[in-house]
MIRO-622322 format. One line per 4 residues: number of its first residue (from 1); their letters; for each residue x, y, z of C-alpha. Coordinates in nm, 4 decimals, m for minus. Each point is the difference from the previous one (the first is absolute). Layout:
N
NUM	A	X Y Z; ...
This chain:
694
1	MSNT	10.7398 9.4556 8.8477; m0.3453 0.0834 0.1367; m0.2982 0.0797 m0.2190; m0.0816 0.3517 0.1218
5	KEIF	m0.3558 m0.0005 m0.1274; m0.0763 m0.3304 0.1721; 0.1529 0.0834 0.3372; m0.1302 0.3570 0.0227
9	GSLV	m0.2637 0.0154 0.2729; 0.0100 m0.3769 0.0483; 0.0052 0.0457 0.3784; m0.2684 0.2712 0.0094
13	FNDE	m0.3707 m0.0441 0.0703; m0.0716 0.2611 m0.2645; m0.3056 0.1031 m0.1951; 0.0455 m0.2751 m0.2586
17	VMRS	0.0156 m0.2654 0.2723; m0.3011 0.1464 0.1797; m0.2089 0.0067 m0.3170; 0.0761 m0.3640 m0.0658
21	RLPK	m0.0444 m0.1284 0.3564; m0.2791 0.2113 0.1493; m0.3697 m0.0227 m0.0847; m0.1023 0.2945 m0.2127
25	NTYE	m0.2242 0.1541 0.2667; 0.2774 m0.0308 0.2645; 0.2537 0.1584 m0.2326; m0.2379 0.2866 m0.0749
29	ELQE	m0.0729 0.0518 0.3702; 0.3726 0.0191 0.0712; 0.0492 0.2585 m0.2761; m0.2878 0.2049 0.1387
33	TIET	0.1598 m0.0186 0.3455; 0.3271 0.1290 m0.1427; m0.1674 0.2840 m0.1893; m0.2524 0.1137 0.2629
37	SREL	0.1461 m0.1246 0.3314; m0.3245 m0.1829 0.0750; 0.0277 m0.2861 0.2466; 0.0686 m0.3409 m0.1521
41	SKEA	m0.2605 m0.2589 0.0936; 0.1038 m0.2888 0.2226; m0.0964 m0.2473 m0.2719; 0.2141 0.1748 m0.2624
45	ANII	0.2945 0.0272 0.2394; m0.0125 m0.3745 0.0679; m0.0147 m0.0820 m0.3717; 0.2974 0.2294 m0.0754
49	AAAM	0.1989 m0.1437 0.2908; m0.0667 m0.3561 m0.1133; 0.1063 0.0813 m0.3556; 0.3156 0.1717 0.1264
53	KTWA	0.0863 m0.2995 0.2187; m0.0503 m0.2522 m0.2790; 0.2064 0.2030 m0.2437; 0.2766 0.0598 0.2553
57	IEKG	0.0228 m0.3678 0.0983; 0.0228 m0.0951 m0.3672; 0.2987 0.2353 m0.0172; 0.1655 m0.1729 0.2963
61	ATHF	m0.1072 0.2364 0.2794; m0.0453 m0.1418 0.3498; m0.0641 0.3220 0.1962; m0.1747 0.3347 m0.0303
65	AHWF	0.0987 0.3378 0.1457; m0.1425 0.3474 0.0243; 0.2807 0.2039 m0.1573; 0.0080 0.3569 0.1311
69	QPLT	0.2210 0.3064 0.0281; 0.0448 0.1308 0.3556; 0.1795 0.3251 0.0745; 0.3362 m0.1775 m0.0072
73	GVTA	0.0362 0.0717 m0.3720; 0.0102 m0.3722 m0.0796; m0.2654 m0.2700 m0.0213; m0.1337 m0.2402 0.2626
77	EKHD	m0.1730 m0.3361 m0.0179; m0.1238 m0.2740 0.2345; m0.0346 m0.3440 m0.1599; m0.2874 m0.2390 0.0725
81	AFIN	m0.0271 m0.3461 m0.1538; m0.3085 m0.0951 m0.1972; m0.0270 m0.3196 0.2080; m0.2937 m0.0607 0.2302
85	PEPD	m0.0300 m0.3104 0.2285; m0.2761 m0.2540 m0.0578; m0.1537 m0.2300 0.2694; 0.1605 m0.3101 m0.1503
89	GSIS	0.3488 0.1441 0.0371; 0.0313 0.1043 m0.3624; 0.0049 0.3578 m0.1292; m0.1984 0.2083 m0.2437
93	MEFT	0.1245 0.3047 m0.1890; m0.2124 0.3030 0.0819; 0.0038 0.3742 m0.0548; m0.3144 0.1994 0.0780
97	GKEL	m0.1325 0.3363 m0.1075; 0.0442 0.1235 0.3569; 0.3702 m0.0921 m0.0114; 0.0326 0.1720 m0.3369
101	IKGE	m0.1565 0.3291 0.1059; 0.1301 0.0457 0.3530; 0.3066 m0.1016 0.1939; 0.1411 0.0965 0.3367
105	SDGS	0.3471 0.1214 0.0859; 0.1695 0.1603 0.2970; m0.0625 0.3717 m0.0378; 0.2488 0.0991 0.2710
109	SFPS	0.3042 m0.1871 m0.1301; 0.0239 0.2120 m0.3132; 0.0755 0.3750 m0.0001; m0.3171 0.1848 0.0951
113	GGIR	0.1132 0.3425 0.1190; m0.1896 m0.0510 0.3244; m0.3267 m0.1158 m0.1574; 0.0417 m0.3435 0.1594
117	ATFE	0.1524 m0.0714 0.3395; 0.1466 m0.3389 0.0930; m0.3130 m0.0915 0.1952; m0.2156 0.1009 m0.3001
121	ARGY	0.1293 m0.2577 m0.2394; m0.2820 m0.0841 m0.2363; 0.0254 0.1077 m0.3635; m0.1765 m0.1118 m0.3181
125	TNWD	0.1017 m0.0734 m0.3563; m0.2648 0.0572 m0.2650; 0.0055 m0.1384 m0.3557; 0.0714 0.2513 m0.2788
129	PTSY	m0.1833 m0.1551 m0.2982; 0.1409 0.2638 m0.2378; 0.3436 m0.1662 0.0203; 0.0302 m0.3595 m0.1149
133	AFIK	0.0986 m0.2823 0.2343; 0.3175 m0.1840 m0.0963; 0.2093 m0.3004 0.0997; 0.3403 0.0441 0.1589
137	EKTL	0.2023 m0.3003 0.1179; m0.3006 m0.2312 0.0351; m0.2081 0.2650 0.1777; m0.3101 0.1691 m0.1376
141	CIPT	0.0612 0.3680 0.0787; m0.3112 0.2156 0.0278; 0.0671 0.3766 m0.0176; m0.1687 0.1709 0.2935
145	AFCA	m0.0326 0.3225 0.1929; 0.0977 0.0074 0.3678; m0.1858 0.1944 0.2687; m0.0221 0.0266 0.3771
149	YTGE	m0.2864 m0.1439 0.2049; m0.1358 0.3551 0.0130; 0.0107 0.0368 m0.3781; 0.3021 0.2270 m0.0520
153	ALDE	0.2272 m0.0919 m0.2896; 0.3258 m0.1613 0.1127; 0.1329 m0.0546 m0.3499; 0.1188 0.1667 m0.3181
157	KTPL	m0.2758 m0.1259 m0.2282; m0.3147 0.1318 0.1703; 0.0826 0.3723 m0.0386; 0.1007 m0.0688 m0.3605
161	LRSM	m0.3340 m0.1657 m0.0794; m0.1825 0.2886 0.1657; 0.2040 0.2528 m0.2005; m0.0949 m0.1853 m0.3190
165	DAIN	m0.3654 0.0458 0.0958; 0.0614 0.3690 0.0685; 0.1648 0.0782 m0.3328; m0.2597 m0.2103 m0.1794
169	KQGL	m0.2843 0.1976 0.1605; 0.1462 0.3415 m0.0797; 0.1392 m0.1049 m0.3385; m0.3450 m0.1095 m0.1173
173	RIMK	m0.1289 0.3482 0.0790; 0.2683 0.1420 m0.2298; m0.0874 m0.2409 m0.2815; m0.3685 0.0950 0.0217
177	LFGM	0.0995 0.3639 m0.0481; 0.1537 m0.1024 m0.3328; m0.3188 m0.1855 m0.0976; 0.1486 m0.3454 0.0521
181	DNVK	m0.2898 m0.1575 0.1896; 0.0999 m0.3407 m0.1378; 0.3054 m0.0072 0.2244; m0.0736 m0.2224 0.3001
185	KMIT	0.3409 m0.0231 0.1637; 0.3205 0.1987 0.0364; 0.3103 m0.2184 0.0078; 0.3294 0.1048 0.1546
189	SVGP	0.2892 m0.2085 m0.1275; 0.3615 m0.0380 0.1042; 0.3099 m0.1591 m0.1469; 0.2680 m0.0160 0.2727
193	EQEY	0.3536 m0.0354 m0.1361; 0.1984 m0.2044 0.2531; 0.3748 0.0551 0.0447; 0.2182 m0.2388 0.1988
197	FLID	0.3572 m0.1223 0.0562; 0.1259 m0.3578 m0.0345; 0.3056 m0.1115 0.1959; 0.1527 m0.3377 0.0746
201	QEAY	m0.1485 m0.1850 0.2981; 0.3418 m0.0907 0.1391; 0.1141 0.3642 0.0039; m0.3313 0.1099 0.1522
205	DKRP	0.0280 m0.2487 0.2868; 0.3296 0.1610 0.1074; m0.1553 0.3454 0.0391; m0.2028 0.0418 0.3248
209	DLVY	m0.1218 0.3394 m0.1210; m0.1595 m0.1515 m0.3095; m0.1460 m0.2900 0.1963; m0.1565 0.2181 0.2717
213	CGRT	m0.0601 0.3300 m0.1770; m0.0124 m0.0654 m0.3747; 0.2662 0.2651 m0.0626; 0.3715 0.0398 0.0606
217	LFGA	0.0934 0.2050 0.3070; 0.3706 m0.0071 m0.0877; 0.1661 m0.0092 m0.3390; 0.2824 0.1898 m0.1657
221	KPPK	m0.0584 0.1001 m0.3609; 0.1429 m0.2469 m0.2529; 0.2313 0.1188 m0.2823; m0.2842 m0.0407 m0.2481
225	RQEL	m0.3653 0.0731 0.0631; m0.2373 0.1242 m0.2726; 0.2171 0.2701 m0.1571; 0.0196 m0.1661 m0.3408
229	DDHY	m0.3753 m0.0622 m0.0299; 0.0896 m0.3409 m0.1419; m0.2424 m0.1989 0.2129; m0.3135 0.1900 m0.1032
233	YGAI	m0.1864 m0.2037 m0.2648; 0.3155 m0.2097 m0.0339; 0.0046 m0.3661 m0.0962; m0.1597 m0.1971 0.2835
237	KPRV	0.2369 m0.2452 0.1685; m0.0881 m0.3697 m0.0414; m0.0665 m0.0556 0.3691; m0.2279 0.3040 0.0177
241	KAFM	m0.1736 m0.0974 m0.3237; m0.0760 m0.3445 0.1407; m0.1463 0.1681 0.3074; m0.2132 0.2344 m0.2132
245	EDLN	m0.1355 m0.2882 m0.2080; m0.0915 m0.1923 0.3140; m0.1541 0.3110 0.1541; m0.2126 0.0691 m0.3076
249	DELW	m0.1409 m0.3515 0.0070; m0.0974 0.0392 0.3657; m0.1526 0.3434 m0.0590; m0.1913 m0.1100 m0.3079
253	KVGI	m0.1452 m0.3030 0.1814; m0.1689 0.2288 0.2521; m0.1230 0.2366 m0.2712; 0.2527 0.2810 0.0426
257	LSKT	0.0614 0.1729 m0.3330; 0.3793 0.0166 0.0258; 0.0993 0.1772 m0.3210; 0.3392 0.1729 0.0180
261	EHNE	0.3355 m0.1008 0.1510; 0.3434 0.1586 m0.0268; 0.3178 0.0970 0.1805; m0.0248 0.3300 0.1869
265	VAPA	0.2733 0.2612 0.0394; 0.1842 m0.1260 0.3077; 0.2052 m0.3217 m0.0077; m0.2167 m0.2955 0.1104
269	QHEM	m0.3178 0.2086 m0.0363; m0.2926 m0.1102 m0.2167; m0.3618 0.0877 m0.0738; m0.3242 m0.1715 m0.0932
273	APVY	m0.3179 0.1740 m0.1063; m0.3522 m0.1380 m0.0460; m0.2821 0.1030 m0.2287; m0.2441 0.2434 0.1632
277	TEIN	m0.2861 m0.1480 0.2002; m0.2801 0.1352 0.2160; 0.1501 0.1529 0.3080; m0.1027 m0.2497 0.2707
281	VALD	0.1071 m0.2924 m0.2187; 0.3287 0.1789 m0.0713; 0.0525 0.0300 0.3758; m0.0506 m0.3729 0.0539
285	HNQL	0.2194 m0.0847 m0.2962; 0.2835 0.2233 0.1127; 0.0005 m0.1453 0.3508; 0.0109 m0.3479 m0.1506
289	TMEL	0.2724 0.1099 m0.2426; 0.2247 0.1137 0.2851; m0.0503 m0.3313 0.1776; 0.0765 m0.2022 m0.3122
293	LQKV	0.3067 0.2108 m0.0823; 0.1517 m0.1040 0.3301; m0.1082 m0.3644 m0.0131; 0.1133 m0.0606 m0.3567
297	AKRH	0.3346 0.1712 0.0643; 0.0733 m0.2491 0.2794; m0.0574 m0.2901 m0.2399; 0.2816 0.1406 m0.2092
301	GMVC	0.2408 0.0496 0.2902; m0.0628 0.3734 0.0100; m0.1714 0.2544 0.2242; m0.2340 0.2669 m0.1325
305	LLHE	0.0414 0.3300 0.1837; m0.3095 0.2200 m0.0069; 0.1298 0.2704 0.2342; m0.0092 0.3483 m0.1497
309	KPFA	0.3715 0.0621 0.0599; 0.1925 m0.3218 0.0642; 0.3306 0.1548 m0.1128; 0.1203 0.3543 0.0634
313	GVNG	0.1398 0.1853 m0.2999; m0.1933 m0.1867 m0.2702; m0.3588 0.0145 m0.1188; m0.2715 m0.0865 0.2437
317	SGKH	m0.3084 m0.1956 m0.1014; m0.3411 0.1508 m0.0543; m0.3394 m0.1214 m0.1070; m0.1242 0.2418 m0.2636
321	TNWS	m0.3756 0.0019 0.0506; m0.1690 0.0855 m0.3294; m0.3517 0.1278 0.0725; m0.2809 0.0565 m0.2466
325	ISTD	m0.3778 0.0264 m0.0026; m0.2414 m0.1227 m0.2654; m0.3610 m0.0999 m0.0523; m0.1528 m0.3428 m0.0418
329	TGIN	m0.0728 0.1094 m0.3593; 0.3712 0.0319 m0.0765; 0.0630 0.3771 0.0322; 0.3274 0.0925 0.1685
333	LLNP	m0.0536 0.3406 0.1575; 0.3748 0.0687 m0.0082; 0.0403 m0.0682 m0.3711; 0.0655 0.3408 m0.1620
337	GKNP	m0.1007 m0.1241 m0.3431; 0.1158 0.1622 m0.3214; m0.1093 0.3433 0.1185; 0.0518 0.0287 0.3768
341	AGNK	m0.0701 0.3752 m0.0062; m0.3518 m0.0738 m0.1243; m0.0604 m0.3115 0.2100; m0.2192 0.1442 0.2759
345	LFLL	m0.0353 m0.3243 0.1958; 0.3763 m0.0459 0.0023; 0.0603 0.3595 0.1127; m0.2515 m0.0415 0.2821
349	ALAA	0.1606 m0.3286 0.1123; 0.3441 0.1612 m0.0222; m0.1201 0.2933 0.2104; m0.1491 m0.2388 0.2551
353	FVQA	0.3298 m0.1853 0.0376; 0.2075 0.3190 0.0211; m0.2303 0.1426 0.2676; 0.0011 m0.3282 0.1930
357	VDDY	0.3795 m0.0199 0.0111; 0.0436 0.3636 0.1005; m0.2715 m0.0032 0.2649; 0.1265 m0.3244 0.1538
361	QGLI	0.3736 0.0085 m0.0723; 0.0848 m0.0659 0.3656; m0.2300 m0.3011 0.0101; 0.1480 m0.1367 m0.3230
365	RAAV	0.3505 0.0347 0.1413; m0.1131 m0.1751 0.3202; m0.1462 m0.2860 m0.2038; 0.3459 m0.0905 m0.1342
369	ATAG	0.1887 0.0749 0.3217; 0.1919 m0.2877 0.1588; 0.3357 m0.0341 0.1712; 0.1316 m0.1780 m0.3097
373	NDHR	m0.1334 0.2504 m0.2500; 0.1542 0.2881 0.1952; 0.3420 m0.1313 m0.1077; m0.1070 m0.0144 m0.3659
377	LGGN	m0.1895 0.3211 m0.0734; 0.2098 0.2806 m0.1388; 0.2844 m0.1680 m0.1840; 0.1189 m0.2614 m0.2501
381	EAPP	m0.3067 0.0250 m0.2255; m0.2472 0.0095 0.2886; m0.2191 0.3098 0.0043; 0.0377 0.2602 0.2752
385	AIVS	m0.2232 0.0166 0.3058; m0.1657 0.3177 m0.1343; m0.3253 m0.1012 m0.1707; m0.0470 0.1477 m0.3468
389	IYLG	m0.1522 m0.0965 m0.3358; 0.1800 m0.0174 m0.3348; m0.2231 0.0482 m0.3068; 0.2498 0.0317 m0.2861
393	DDLS	0.0299 0.2686 m0.2653; m0.3305 m0.0510 m0.1815; m0.2286 m0.0083 0.3028; 0.1951 0.2715 0.1792
397	AIVN	m0.0506 0.2267 m0.3004; m0.3736 m0.0725 0.0091; m0.0204 0.0669 0.3743; 0.1956 0.3242 m0.0400
401	SIVK	m0.2370 0.1171 m0.2705; m0.2975 m0.0825 0.2242; 0.1542 0.1880 0.2928; 0.0783 0.3050 m0.2141
405	GKAM	m0.3324 m0.0122 m0.1839; 0.1711 m0.0223 m0.3392; m0.0774 m0.2091 m0.3057; 0.0969 m0.3630 0.0297
409	PEQM	0.3340 m0.0872 m0.1662; 0.0144 m0.1987 m0.3181; 0.1120 m0.3584 0.0267; 0.3740 m0.0560 m0.0066
413	NSRM	0.1596 m0.2147 m0.2718; m0.1310 m0.3460 0.0760; 0.2461 m0.1974 m0.2145; 0.3595 m0.0877 0.0835
417	ELGA	0.2419 m0.0029 m0.2932; 0.3432 m0.1533 0.0727; 0.1609 0.0976 m0.3308; 0.0808 m0.3476 m0.1284
421	NALP	m0.1987 m0.1408 m0.2916; 0.0012 m0.3483 0.1511; m0.1664 0.1232 0.3197; m0.3739 0.0688 m0.0170
425	SFKM	m0.1475 0.3092 0.1602; m0.2220 m0.0549 0.3018; m0.2524 0.1873 0.2074; 0.1464 0.2034 0.2866
429	DTTD	m0.1438 m0.0235 0.3488; m0.1695 0.3119 0.1335; 0.2439 0.0132 0.2944; 0.3640 m0.0752 0.0687
433	RNRT	0.0920 m0.2058 0.3074; 0.1251 0.1892 0.3040; 0.1655 m0.2429 0.2385; 0.0332 0.2675 0.2669
437	SPIA	m0.3753 0.0615 0.0187; m0.2009 m0.1572 0.2854; m0.3159 m0.0156 m0.2141; 0.0216 0.0117 m0.3779
441	FTGN	m0.2591 m0.0089 m0.2764; 0.1064 m0.2766 m0.2376; m0.2463 m0.0076 m0.2872; m0.3327 m0.1121 0.1461
445	KFEV	0.0833 m0.0454 0.3690; 0.1900 0.1505 0.2884; 0.3115 m0.1801 0.1173; 0.0520 0.0414 0.3742
449	RMTG	0.3744 m0.0597 0.0300; 0.0252 0.0560 0.3759; m0.1345 m0.3376 0.1130; 0.2640 m0.2220 0.1589
453	SAQS	0.0752 m0.3478 m0.1299; m0.0954 m0.1808 0.3227; m0.3204 0.1962 0.0574; m0.3577 m0.1026 m0.0511
457	IADI	m0.1518 0.2123 m0.2753; m0.3239 0.0248 0.1988; 0.0863 0.3204 0.1897; 0.0961 0.2121 m0.2991
461	CYVI	m0.2909 m0.1356 m0.2044; m0.2740 0.0646 0.2537; 0.1401 0.3477 0.0667; m0.0017 0.0884 m0.3720
465	NTAV	m0.3422 m0.1580 m0.0539; m0.1509 0.1957 0.2885; 0.1691 0.3283 m0.0883; m0.1116 m0.0215 m0.3643
469	ADSF	m0.3499 m0.1015 0.1125; m0.0062 0.3194 0.2068; 0.0957 0.2075 m0.3046; m0.2717 m0.1712 m0.2047
473	MQFA	m0.2529 0.0697 0.2748; 0.0866 0.3702 0.0095; m0.0083 0.0222 m0.3794; m0.3352 m0.1786 m0.0252
477	DRLE	m0.1538 0.2162 0.2720; 0.0937 0.3073 m0.1996; m0.0748 m0.1184 m0.3512; m0.3301 m0.1768 0.0647
481	GAEN	m0.1690 0.3334 0.0608; 0.1693 0.1899 m0.2834; m0.2170 0.1818 m0.2533; 0.2595 m0.0442 m0.2742
485	FDVA	0.2015 m0.3174 0.0601; 0.2761 0.0714 m0.2540; 0.0661 0.3495 0.1300; m0.0112 m0.1145 0.3630
489	LEEL	0.2357 m0.2863 m0.0785; 0.2503 0.2293 m0.1693; m0.0096 0.2420 0.2939; 0.0394 m0.2843 0.2501
493	VREV	0.3009 m0.1534 m0.1736; 0.1687 0.3406 m0.0237; m0.0626 0.0813 0.3674; 0.1401 m0.3361 0.1087
497	MVKH	0.3114 0.0318 m0.2132; 0.0664 0.3560 0.1174; m0.0436 m0.0957 0.3643; 0.2026 m0.3212 m0.0151
501	QRIL	0.2653 0.0816 m0.2606; 0.2610 0.0009 0.2781; m0.0063 m0.3813 0.0152; 0.1079 m0.0251 m0.3662
505	FDGD	0.3748 m0.0218 m0.0608; 0.1757 m0.1284 m0.3119; 0.3601 0.0664 0.1031; 0.2733 m0.1869 0.1858
509	GYAQ	m0.1367 m0.1174 0.3333; 0.3538 m0.0666 0.1271; 0.1168 0.3599 m0.0407; 0.0545 0.1980 0.3190
513	EWVA	m0.1692 0.2924 m0.1713; m0.3217 m0.2033 m0.0073; 0.0045 m0.0379 0.3787; 0.0058 0.3767 0.0379
517	EAES	m0.2577 0.0525 m0.2745; m0.2330 m0.2634 0.1449; 0.0164 0.1736 0.3363; m0.0860 0.3316 m0.1625
521	RGLK	m0.2987 m0.1674 m0.1664; m0.1212 m0.1279 0.3362; 0.0664 m0.3677 m0.0766; 0.0893 m0.2344 0.2835
525	NLVS	0.3465 m0.1552 0.0308; m0.0592 m0.2941 0.2331; 0.3318 m0.1816 m0.0017; m0.0792 m0.2693 0.2568
529	TVDA	m0.2820 m0.2276 0.1069; m0.0181 0.1837 0.3314; m0.0531 0.3299 m0.1853; m0.2598 m0.1453 m0.2344
533	AKYI	m0.2039 m0.2189 0.2371; m0.1634 0.2945 0.1777; m0.1944 0.0748 m0.3196; m0.1929 m0.3240 0.0434
537	INKG	m0.1810 0.1576 0.2961; m0.0193 0.3501 m0.1445; m0.3560 0.1215 0.0638; m0.0738 0.0582 m0.3681
541	NIEL	0.1288 m0.3445 m0.0935; m0.2092 m0.1691 0.2683; m0.3041 0.1830 m0.1356; 0.0868 m0.1132 m0.3539
545	FKRH	m0.0116 m0.3682 0.0931; m0.3101 0.0408 0.2154; m0.1799 0.2001 m0.2693; 0.0322 m0.2847 m0.2496
549	GVMN	m0.0474 m0.2884 0.2430; 0.3514 m0.1350 m0.0544; 0.1090 0.0022 0.3649; m0.1317 0.1296 0.3284
553	ETEI	0.2162 0.1990 0.2382; 0.0885 m0.3051 0.2097; 0.1282 m0.1857 m0.3065; 0.1966 0.3028 m0.1183
557	RARY	0.1690 0.0618 0.3329; 0.0813 m0.3696 0.0254; 0.1945 0.0178 m0.3256; 0.1912 0.3010 0.1264
561	EVKL	0.0940 m0.1898 0.3166; 0.0962 m0.3129 m0.1957; 0.2207 0.1923 m0.2444; 0.2007 0.1694 0.2739
565	EEYA	0.0150 m0.3135 0.2125; 0.1365 m0.1948 m0.2967; 0.2560 0.2750 m0.0670; 0.1241 m0.0119 0.3589
569	KLTN	0.0122 m0.3798 0.0128; 0.1845 m0.0343 m0.3302; 0.2541 0.2638 0.0970; 0.0496 m0.1703 0.3361
573	IEAL	0.0616 m0.3356 m0.1714; 0.2510 0.1635 m0.2349; 0.1813 0.1716 0.2871; 0.0259 m0.3222 0.2012
577	TMLD	0.1198 m0.1894 m0.3070; 0.2613 0.2675 m0.0677; 0.1262 m0.0233 0.3578; 0.0251 m0.3784 m0.0285
581	MARK	0.1940 0.0264 m0.3244; 0.2327 0.2682 0.1324; 0.0771 m0.1665 0.3317; m0.0183 m0.3714 m0.0754
585	FIAP	0.1385 m0.0062 m0.3527; 0.1820 0.3160 m0.1092; 0.1865 0.0771 0.3233; 0.1406 m0.3566 0.0420
589	AVSQ	0.0941 m0.0184 m0.3691; 0.1804 0.3335 0.0132; 0.1764 m0.1074 0.3192; 0.1260 m0.3172 m0.1682
593	YSNK	0.1203 0.1977 m0.3003; 0.1700 0.2523 0.2308; 0.1808 m0.2822 0.1764; 0.1131 m0.1355 m0.3368
597	LAQT	0.1261 0.3442 m0.1026; 0.1820 0.0421 0.3303; 0.1677 m0.3384 m0.0397; 0.1048 0.0851 m0.3552
601	ALAK	0.1336 0.3407 0.1081; 0.1996 m0.1590 0.2825; 0.1438 m0.2670 m0.2288; 0.1061 0.2616 m0.2569
605	KELG	0.1578 0.2143 0.2693; 0.2039 m0.2970 0.1256; 0.1241 m0.0497 m0.3573; 0.0971 0.3642 m0.0233
609	IDPK	m0.2832 0.0852 m0.2401; m0.1982 0.3175 0.0550; m0.3557 m0.1083 0.0980; m0.1475 0.3465 m0.0793
613	AEVD	m0.2755 m0.1362 m0.2285; m0.1293 m0.2382 0.2686; 0.0353 0.2594 0.2756; m0.1934 0.2605 m0.1995
617	VLTR	m0.2872 m0.2400 m0.0643; 0.0110 m0.1260 0.3566; m0.0145 0.3545 0.1341; m0.3037 0.0830 m0.2138
621	ISYL	m0.1759 m0.3264 0.0861; 0.0646 0.0493 0.3712; m0.1507 0.3466 m0.0158; m0.3031 m0.1212 m0.1981
625	AATL	m0.0501 m0.2998 0.2292; m0.0080 0.2287 0.3001; m0.2365 0.2345 m0.1820; m0.2268 m0.2915 m0.0971
629	NEKA	m0.0197 m0.1054 0.3640; m0.0811 0.3571 0.1035; m0.2675 0.0456 m0.2676; m0.1531 m0.3400 0.0748
633	ASLS	m0.0237 0.0914 0.3681; m0.1748 0.3242 m0.0948; m0.2445 m0.1908 m0.2222; m0.0659 m0.2549 0.2728
637	EAVI	m0.0778 0.2797 0.2438; m0.2439 0.1560 m0.2449; m0.1801 m0.3319 m0.0532; m0.0410 m0.0406 0.3748
641	QADD	m0.1256 0.3561 0.0397; m0.2614 m0.0590 m0.2707; m0.1949 m0.2036 0.2563; m0.0678 0.3246 0.1858
645	FEGP	m0.2236 0.1132 m0.2857; m0.3298 m0.1281 m0.1376; m0.2027 0.0300 m0.3183; 0.0851 0.2882 m0.2360
649	DQAQ	0.2618 0.1322 0.2416; 0.1869 m0.3294 m0.0145; m0.0076 m0.0049 m0.3816; 0.1332 0.3563 m0.0005
653	YFHD	0.2795 m0.0982 0.2399; 0.1002 m0.2936 m0.2168; 0.0148 0.2318 m0.3002; 0.1873 0.2835 0.1698
657	EVMK	0.2400 m0.1882 0.2269; 0.0236 m0.3701 m0.0818; 0.0190 0.0409 m0.3772; 0.2602 0.2763 0.0360
661	RMIE	0.2221 m0.2222 0.2136; m0.0468 m0.2955 m0.2338; 0.1416 0.2123 m0.2818; 0.3020 0.0826 0.2161
665	VRLV	0.0634 m0.3682 0.0761; m0.0317 m0.0911 m0.3648; 0.2499 0.2595 m0.1186; 0.2647 m0.1450 0.2316
669	GDEL	m0.0845 m0.3606 m0.0857; 0.0133 0.0663 m0.3732; 0.3408 0.1646 0.0243; 0.1273 m0.2954 0.2021
673	ETIT	m0.1148 m0.2314 m0.2799; 0.2101 0.1929 m0.2529; 0.3257 m0.0525 0.1968; m0.0582 m0.3476 0.1452
677	AKNF	0.1304 m0.2968 m0.1974; m0.2852 m0.1789 m0.1737; 0.0753 m0.3367 0.1580; m0.0494 0.1606 0.3431
681	WPFP	m0.3193 0.1936 m0.0789; m0.2972 m0.1983 0.1404; m0.2608 0.0780 m0.2657; m0.0342 m0.0298 m0.3777
685	SYGD	0.0760 0.3401 m0.1528; m0.2270 0.2015 m0.2275; 0.1948 m0.1383 m0.2936; m0.0596 m0.3561 0.1244
689	LLYS	m0.3716 0.0663 0.0380; m0.0728 0.2015 m0.3140; 0.1977 m0.2277 m0.2299; m0.0745 m0.3315 0.1730
693	VK	m0.2507 m0.1278 m0.2552; 0.1710 m0.1063 m0.3219
């Protein structure tokens, strides 16, 4: 059994390592660079690089890599050995400050949304000193940003870092208004809860849809799914527990604060959650977590599925992104305290968040829009596509009193009594938990429940950061010139809550009545990625990012192009995979079973036995087989016709025509599975997959 304290951070070039291995003046220069963005001197860069190399080699590393996050949603790395040839034929081990700070990659081979053409290949990686380097499989990984030769961001991290600067700048203005001149930095933190499925490797290998697409394209419902709620928080199976223990060791070695693990609601579904960290570090850690989930699962003969909806009819997987903002002096702006009604800083921060979400609801929905997440949002404990905020009874009562200009309500009973002498009373939370809410206040943070399990958290985080920064900017502009700050603050908070109360909803987000009510409130119901993506290039949203220096118009439009291009490509891959499965696997299997039925019916007839049972099944199968062939031909035609469209029009066509025909093919295929003998069916069933890990 590993010693957690000893292994934690053992493969990270963290602050403790830097303090012990760098000269004091070099360490201080690096810290100043991190805090002020001043350029690191060549001498300091060389000293840091040499210390990194020595430490990494001592840990068994042979290579280094700039580790970055292109617009693919996953990470990228190019490995270079530390070796350098010497004149006598021997080698030396070198790593320079230049190699640490800057690397070069092909800027046209990653998604760029037209920023880089094939003949304009050069791109750069640039060291992010705010995120610690770490060792992964004998390679020193250096977290970096990734940009084009012309300087535009081609990655997920750069806009996030810029948004952190934006909310820091505007947040400090707010703190000065409250007389907190000692605050030097505003810190946005995130704790992303990661859901995932574990299935047996052998079963996975027999499913082309899982191999190519990460989700099942066919699959009849098993007799038992999640109706009994017996898997949620249930005893963890030995094989899964061994995986979790191994995973924790790997996460802890690279400094990831893996804290919570449990079974989720659906069979074979699980969750891990880390302790909150600063937002750019949380991004790096979550990307590394997803990679390690998949690698460690393979060691245990399993596959980790991160797709948002790998199985129809059971829970999908999300990544609840818990967002908060605090100061470097330890003040959490979203902590209501004992008296939230009298906590002016909290009420201002709450108003800023509410305004940000309402003003930019379309952009927030676009930030979590993917082909995979479209299948998840709106059912089985996933929130709906309509963006709204849940505050809970206490805060809703306070907001209502502000809106109506009435006296603030008294605090509700803050103790929970369970009526048994042996059970102690305990403090109640200020809010309940609403699983149908896209964004919920949960004590001292907002939980964004819309993020998909396979997504990078960068998009939703830089959107929220920038939108809240914009609210702070507007508030500071108004309050800095106020004659009476307290009165002006009270008026501002009331105006904001009156104007944006429509975004607040504490009810059942699944109810059909809410869809109608949301429409009457003027809220957007963007059910697909194609619907949502257009808000990325909405004029007001472009101006938002430009206003705060987070992205220029070229970078914004590139992300719009990349999102729709990815949607079209993924849907095309799924459609082609479905056609392969229908024609090369299901149709031959059904034909063989039909032949077997026909032979059995003939044999029974010759014996004078009525073959009605076989004939009835054979008749239904023959009809369904013909229908499958017809629907597959229609799908194939649609896929071919998709080539006639480009850009947004092609994404729209895939959504309107290809996806519709895929659903039709699936319905026929799933019914065929229910009446085809198991030994003839070519794929492991849902039951085989969901209950494959013992």
